[in-house]
N, C-alpha and C positions, 0 to 999 in steps of 0.2 A: 609650414615649408613640408614639401613633398619627398617624401621618403625613397621616389622612385632611383635607380642608380643610372647615374651619367654615364653616358657609351657614348662612343664616335661617333660625330656626326657627319663624317666624311665621304664621299660617294665610294671610295673605292678602300675602302679601311683594310690595313693590313692583316696578314695573319695574327700576329701578337694582338692587337688590339682586336677582333674577333673572338680570340680566347677566353681573353679577360673580361668581354661585355659578359660572355655567356658566363663564364664562374660568378660573375656580380649577379645575374640575373641570379641563378640557381640560390645562389646565398640569399639575397632579396623575397625570394619563395620562399626558401625552407623559411624565411625569419617572421613572415607573413601567416605561415600556417601554423606557426608551432602558438605567435598569441590571438589567431585570430581561432585555435581549438581543431583545426583540420588534420587530417592524420594522410591523408594522400595528395599529389601533385600530378599534373597532367600538362599535353603540350596544348597550346593557345594555337592561334591561325597561323602565327611567324614561328612556331615552333619551341617558343622559351615555357620553361616550366613554371607555371602556375597553379595557385592550390585549388580543388576541384571539387564538387559538393559531395559529400558520403551521403551513406546511408544513415549516420548519424544525424546529419545535418536536416532530413528530410523530419525523423523522429522529431528532431528538438520542437522544426516550425510546427509538427503536429500535437505535440504535446503542450503547445504554447497557444496553439489554438482552441487546444480543448479545454484550457485553464480558462480561455475568454468565455467560453460556452459556457461554461457551469460556474461561472461568476455570471454571468446573466442569468441563466434559471436559477438555480441559489439566492442570488441576492446576496447583500454585503453578512458576513460575521453576524452583526448585530440583529437582521432579520432572523438571519437560521436562528440563532440561541432564544428568539422573543418567538417564536415558535416553538419550541421546546417549552420553554415558558410557559405559555399559553396551554398546551397542555395537560401540563400539571397542574395548572392552575383552576381547569375544568374538572380535572379529575377532584381533586382535591375540594372541588365546590357541590359534586355533586356527589361523592360517595363520603367523602368524610377521610381524615386520617389515621382513627381509631383502632381499625382493626389492622391496617398496612404497621401499624406502630405495633400491635400484638402479635403478630406475624415474625415482626424482627426478634422480639423478642425470644420468641421460642427458638431461636438459631442456638443449636448446642453443638460445645464441640466435636460431636459427631457428623454433622452437619458440613462443620469448616475441613473437618482435615478430608472428610470424604472428596469436598470443590477443591481442596489446594491439590490431592492426589490427581484428580482428574485433567487441573488446569494445568499441571506440570506435564500429561500426558498430548493435551492439545497442543501444548506452546513446541514441547520436542518436536509432534507432528509437523506442526506449523514449520518451524526452523529446518525440518528435514526437506520439506515440501520448497522454501524457500533457498536453500544450497543447491538442491538439483537446478532450480529453473536459471538461478544464478550463474553455476557453472557452464549452463550453455549455452548461453549470450557472452562468455568472455568476462564474469565479473567474480568468478568464484569465492566463497566464502565458506570454512570449512563448520562444521557441524557445531562445534563447542563453542564459538563465535556467534552462530544464527541462533540459538539457545539461548545467550548472553540478549542478545542486540531483539527476541523477540520479546524475554518478558522485559525487557527496557519498555521497549514499545507500547505494549499489553499494558503497562501501567501510568504511561503517558496518555493513553485511550481516553483511560477511566480517572486520569486525575487534572486532566484538562478539558475544557471546552471545544466541540466540535466532535471528537469523539475518533479520527484521523492522524491527530497531530502527532501520536509515535509511529504512526508508518509513514510519514514523510519524513520524519528525522531518521528513520533506520535506512530510508534509501538515500537522504541524502550526505549519511557519516560514511556509508558503506561506499558511495559515488567518491566521495571525497578520497578514502583511505585508497582505490584505484585510480584516483586521478580522474575517473570518466564519471563526472556526478548526476548528468540525463542516463548514462545505462544503470547505474545503481537505482537511481528512482523506478527506473522502468525493471528490473528485475522486480523489485516490490509489487509495480501494478500489474504486471506478469502472475506473479504468485497470490496475489491478492484475487484478481480472477478467474484463475483455477479454482481457489478454493470456491469462491460464488457458484462455479457453474458445478459444481459437482455437488453442492449445495441446493442448486435448484432442480436439478434429476432428484437428489433423495428426496425431497419435498413432492417433488409430482409424483413421486411412486408413494409416498405415505397416504397424500392424501386423496389420491384415487382408492388406494386400497382399505385403511381406514377410514374409520365414520368420522365426518369430520363438517364446519359450518361449510364448508366448499364444495364437498365432495359433488354435488349436485352439478355445481359450474365446471367440474373439470375437462367432462367432454371438448368445451368450448375450446378451456387452457389445450387442450392436447392437438384440436383444430389447428390454430395457432401454432404450435409447436412445429407441426406436419408444414405448414404453409411454409413458416422461416426457416426452417433448417435448407430448404432445398436453395431459398436467395441466398443464405451463408456460402454453400458450396458454388454457387455461381458466383459469386464474387472470390471467393477463393480463386477457383480456377483463371478468371480474367486476371488474376493479381500477378498470377504465373507466366499472363503473356507477353505482346507486344507492345500494347498500348500505353500511351502516349501521354503527357501530361501532367499535373502539378498533383493534382488530388491522385492520380495513378501510380506515381511515385511515389508518394507517402504511404496510400495502403501498402503496395507491395512492399516497401521497407518492413513494415509493421506484419506483414504476414512472413515477412521471412525472418525476421527475428522472433517469433513467437513458433514459428517451426522450429529453429534454433535451440528455445527454449523448454516452455512445456509440452511444446508438441513433438519434440522431439522421439523416433522411433522405441528409443530405450529410455526414454524419460517420462513419456505418459502415463505410461500402466503403473508407476511408482508413485507420482504426482497425484494420478486418481487416490492411489490406496492410502496416501499421505492426507488426502485432503476427507475422503471419508472416516478416517478415526479420528480426525479433529473435528468435525462436526458432528460424528456419534458423542464425543466428549461433551459437547456444548447441550448436544440434547439430554444426555444425562444429569448434567450439570440440571437443567432447568426440573427435571422429575424431581431429583434433591429437593429444590426449591419450592415446588409445588407440593411435594409431600411436608416440606417443613412449616410452611404457610398454612397446613389443613384441610388441604384438596386432598380428598377420599375417591376420587374417580378412579377406573380402570388405568391401567397403561395406557391400553389401545385407544382411552378417549382423548388421554394428554400429551401423545409424543406427534399427533398433527398438529397441535395447540403448540408445541414447541417449535413445529418448523413456521408454524405462521410467523408467529412472534421472531423468529430467527430473523426472517425475512424482514420482518419491520423494523427490527433493528439497523438494517440497511437505510433507513431514511436521513438522509443529509441535515437534520433538523433537532439535535438533540443539545443536551448540557453534559458531555461526560457520558452519553449513552443514557441518558435519562429522558423522559419523553414519548416519544413516540414509542420505544417498546412497552410501556405501564399502557398506551389510548390502546397499542394492537392488543395487547394482555388482557385489559376489559371487554374490551370489542367481541373479540374471538373465545373469551370462556362465557360472555354472557349469549353469546349467539350458538355455543355446545348445550345451553342450559344449566352451568356449572355458576353462574351469577357474576357479574362483571367486577363485583368486590375481591372476589378470590383472585380472577386474574389478576386484578392491583395488587395487592398481597404477594402473590407470586412473582409477579415482575418484580416487587421493592424487595424482596428477600434474595431475587435470583441475584441483582444488581448490589446487593451489600455481598454475597458469596463471590461474585465478581471482583469484586476491590479488592478484599480480602486476600482473594488467591494470588493476586496481582501483586502484592507487596513484595516479592523479591527483585521483581524490577526492579522497586526504592532501592535495594539493595546495590544491583548492579549497577543506580548510579551512582550511588555512595562510593562503591570500591572503583567505580571508574576515574572518576571525582580524587579520589585518594591516594589513585597511582599516577595520575599528573600530577596530584603534587610533589610527588617523589621523585619521579623520572624525570617531568617535563614531558612526555607524549600521551600519546593518543587522544588528542585531538582530532585528528581525522583531515590535517591539513595535506592534498594533493602535493605530491613530489614534482619540483618542476625541475625543467628542462637544467643541466650543470652549468651550461654557456652562459645562462639567463638567470640563474639562481642568485646572482651577486648584486643584480640590479635591481631585480623583479621583488624576490623573497624581504618582508617587513622584517625589521628587529623581532624579536621576541621578546615578550614585556615580562616583568617580573610575576614571578610565580605566585600564585592568589593563595590565599588561606583555603584551610577545607570547606569551610562552610561556600568560600566566593567560590571554588571553582565545581562546587556543586549546584549552585545557583548560574554557572556556566553552562552547565551541560541542559539546563531547562532551557535556557537564556537561547541556547543554541538550536533547540530545537521549537521555538518559539520564532524564530525569526527563520525558519524553514519551512 
């Protein structure tokens, strides 16, 4: 049955019929706009108010397209996890587990305390970066809440397969709290992208200046960067022009939101500082792991290897962070003349230190569950329009137990 309003069909409608028809059309357009998630209306060819496509629509389409592309390239989660397991299996087969087990046994309280302190620094810096970006695109998050959310996402990243579940959960949860899931997810995407860009710049500088297995190839890398930057600037300029088309509209919407968020004039210097501090914390943690595992090479040789491993950790074929990290570390240390076994042991110790340092995130999950158990809030459900809430809002289920609410948090992350 059609929801279109019934209006007068007479050839000469009266003034009352015309006013009534216009009012009905406006109410119908507003209802459709709310249900479809649109936030603007505009006139059609007959002058009636109908929902129009907004920048969020283009970004949502772009996000869906990007998700499909990633799924085609990366394959199913089972395939990605099997890839990480295969890397670990080859390393165990070729290098064994004895030296790595002894390196893990060498972890002492001092190393754990330093790792926890460095993790606190990096988490606060990442939360600061996220709050800056989120405020720029209209979904502001206070620094205190951002720190708790980043701790929770770090714990979920290190305790669940894939290594990105925590970030997805963070974006979805924040978006639901603001009634705009897409924008909440994009705030995390832009924040993470800014961090990766700064990390890449620092890695290029370290690999160029300090001795590393890739130092002799950095000339080609800089040539590629020099050729790619003008292309990006050209795309940036074209998206600000009057070019038409679906792809141009999506690109323009994405660049506009990026300019309002991470690249705003007053924001990007702070985002760069926060990202640089966070990357420095990761590198220092890797150096602590290397010394704990028994590596005695000078810091000037270990720092570029740390950047190589950090870049390798971005490969989406891991099991809670394990797999590519160990493979890249074994290759990098072997190519640098330090021994593949030393690289594997360092990566294993690094993984253990990061896991222990992320345990405050488990406390955040438990405290959130206890708070939900007491007050019934904190679910992150978006607020509905008052006129539609009586018909669209589901009934609140009975409050689960404390163990059940902790499982709900993890279940919500898995569904995200």
